TORKOL-4160 file (C-alpha; in steps of 0.2 Angstrom, whole numbers, padded with zeros to 4 digits, m for minus):
111
<pt num="1" X="0527" Y="m0209" Z="0385"/>
<pt num="2" X="0528" Y="m0189" Z="0386"/>
<pt num="3" X="0544" Y="m0180" Z="0380"/>
<pt num="4" X="0547" Y="m0166" Z="0395"/>
<pt num="5" X="0559" Y="m0158" Z="0383"/>
<pt num="6" X="0547" Y="m0154" Z="0369"/>
<pt num="7" X="0535" Y="m0140" Z="0374"/>
<pt num="8" X="0526" Y="m0140" Z="0357"/>
<pt num="9" X="0506" Y="m0141" Z="0352"/>
<pt num="10" X="0508" Y="m0161" Z="0352"/>
<pt num="11" X="0514" Y="m0165" Z="0367"/>
<pt num="12" X="0507" Y="m0178" Z="0372"/>
<pt num="13" X="0502" Y="m0181" Z="0390"/>
<pt num="14" X="0500" Y="m0199" Z="0391"/>
<pt num="15" X="0506" Y="m0215" Z="0379"/>
<pt num="16" X="0496" Y="m0220" Z="0367"/>
<pt num="17" X="0494" Y="m0235" Z="0359"/>
<pt num="18" X="0491" Y="m0238" Z="0341"/>
<pt num="19" X="0482" Y="m0254" Z="0334"/>
<pt num="20" X="0485" Y="m0268" Z="0323"/>
<pt num="21" X="0468" Y="m0270" Z="0311"/>
<pt num="22" X="0465" Y="m0288" Z="0318"/>
<pt num="23" X="0466" Y="m0281" Z="0336"/>
<pt num="24" X="0457" Y="m0264" Z="0336"/>
<pt num="25" X="0444" Y="m0262" Z="0349"/>
<pt num="26" X="0426" Y="m0253" Z="0343"/>
<pt num="27" X="0419" Y="m0237" Z="0348"/>
<pt num="28" X="0399" Y="m0234" Z="0348"/>
<pt num="29" X="0393" Y="m0218" Z="0345"/>
<pt num="30" X="0373" Y="m0217" Z="0343"/>
<pt num="31" X="0370" Y="m0235" Z="0336"/>
<pt num="32" X="0387" Y="m0235" Z="0325"/>
<pt num="33" X="0403" Y="m0245" Z="0330"/>
<pt num="34" X="0419" Y="m0236" Z="0322"/>
<pt num="35" X="0437" Y="m0247" Z="0322"/>
<pt num="36" X="0449" Y="m0237" Z="0336"/>
<pt num="37" X="0466" Y="m0231" Z="0327"/>
<pt num="38" X="0475" Y="m0227" Z="0340"/>
<pt num="39" X="0471" Y="m0226" Z="0360"/>
<pt num="40" X="0477" Y="m0215" Z="0375"/>
<pt num="41" X="0468" Y="m0212" Z="0394"/>
<pt num="42" X="0463" Y="m0197" Z="0386"/>
<pt num="43" X="0461" Y="m0197" Z="0370"/>
<pt num="44" X="0455" Y="m0210" Z="0356"/>
<pt num="45" X="0455" Y="m0206" Z="0337"/>
<pt num="46" X="0444" Y="m0220" Z="0325"/>
<pt num="47" X="0442" Y="m0221" Z="0307"/>
<pt num="48" X="0425" Y="m0214" Z="0300"/>
<pt num="49" X="0423" Y="m0218" Z="0283"/>
<pt num="50" X="0405" Y="m0213" Z="0278"/>
<pt num="51" X="0411" Y="m0194" Z="0287"/>
<pt num="52" X="0396" Y="m0197" Z="0298"/>
<pt num="53" X="0395" Y="m0183" Z="0309"/>
<pt num="54" X="0394" Y="m0181" Z="0328"/>
<pt num="55" X="0385" Y="m0174" Z="0339"/>
<pt num="56" X="0390" Y="m0158" Z="0347"/>
<pt num="57" X="0394" Y="m0155" Z="0365"/>
<pt num="58" X="0399" Y="m0169" Z="0375"/>
<pt num="59" X="0394" Y="m0187" Z="0371"/>
<pt num="60" X="0393" Y="m0203" Z="0381"/>
<pt num="61" X="0401" Y="m0220" Z="0369"/>
<pt num="62" X="0404" Y="m0236" Z="0372"/>
<pt num="63" X="0422" Y="m0244" Z="0368"/>
<pt num="64" X="0422" Y="m0264" Z="0367"/>
<pt num="65" X="0437" Y="m0271" Z="0367"/>
<pt num="66" X="0443" Y="m0290" Z="0359"/>
<pt num="67" X="0441" Y="m0298" Z="0376"/>
<pt num="68" X="0424" Y="m0293" Z="0378"/>
<pt num="69" X="0424" Y="m0280" Z="0389"/>
<pt num="70" X="0416" Y="m0264" Z="0385"/>
<pt num="71" X="0420" Y="m0247" Z="0395"/>
<pt num="72" X="0407" Y="m0234" Z="0393"/>
<pt num="73" X="0418" Y="m0215" Z="0392"/>
<pt num="74" X="0414" Y="m0197" Z="0389"/>
<pt num="75" X="0419" Y="m0189" Z="0373"/>
<pt num="76" X="0420" Y="m0173" Z="0366"/>
<pt num="77" X="0426" Y="m0171" Z="0348"/>
<pt num="78" X="0443" Y="m0164" Z="0346"/>
<pt num="79" X="0447" Y="m0163" Z="0328"/>
<pt num="80" X="0440" Y="m0171" Z="0313"/>
<pt num="81" X="0452" Y="m0177" Z="0299"/>
<pt num="82" X="0445" Y="m0185" Z="0283"/>
<pt num="83" X="0441" Y="m0201" Z="0286"/>
<pt num="84" X="0445" Y="m0200" Z="0306"/>
<pt num="85" X="0438" Y="m0192" Z="0320"/>
<pt num="86" X="0447" Y="m0186" Z="0336"/>
<pt num="87" X="0440" Y="m0186" Z="0352"/>
<pt num="88" X="0446" Y="m0179" Z="0370"/>
<pt num="89" X="0440" Y="m0193" Z="0383"/>
<pt num="90" X="0431" Y="m0183" Z="0399"/>
<pt num="91" X="0429" Y="m0199" Z="0407"/>
<pt num="92" X="0443" Y="m0210" Z="0399"/>
<pt num="93" X="0450" Y="m0226" Z="0401"/>
<pt num="94" X="0460" Y="m0234" Z="0416"/>
<pt num="95" X="0477" Y="m0235" Z="0414"/>
<pt num="96" X="0474" Y="m0255" Z="0421"/>
<pt num="97" X="0467" Y="m0257" Z="0405"/>
<pt num="98" X="0479" Y="m0247" Z="0393"/>
<pt num="99" X="0492" Y="m0259" Z="0401"/>
<pt num="100" X="0484" Y="m0275" Z="0398"/>
<pt num="101" X="0478" Y="m0269" Z="0380"/>
<pt num="102" X="0498" Y="m0265" Z="0378"/>
<pt num="103" X="0503" Y="m0280" Z="0382"/>
<pt num="104" X="0490" Y="m0292" Z="0372"/>
<pt num="105" X="0495" Y="m0279" Z="0355"/>
<pt num="106" X="0515" Y="m0285" Z="0358"/>
<pt num="107" X="0509" Y="m0303" Z="0360"/>
<pt num="108" X="0501" Y="m0302" Z="0344"/>
<pt num="109" X="0513" Y="m0293" Z="0335"/>
<pt num="110" X="0526" Y="m0307" Z="0343"/>
<pt num="111" X="0519" Y="m0322" Z="0336"/>
């Protein structure tokens, strides 16, 4: 959740889900699938171990969840990090899907 008192550069406007490796969705861009590290309604960070370059400008991607649901998102590269990429979502993840993922993560971590 956002911290209303914090005004710094890393301030979050929505909550972020961090995925255990065995529950990680995949994001597919230009035919290649990447493991998602964490996700918010308006952004995704994913592994890029081969340091693939991404298209400039807005790109369409497919997010594939563990339960089989797939969503099309429109993203813009926000940041390249060593072995990771962060994208900002222009058309993002619905709040209902984020809540469903949070419940699945909690169930997985409590078993």
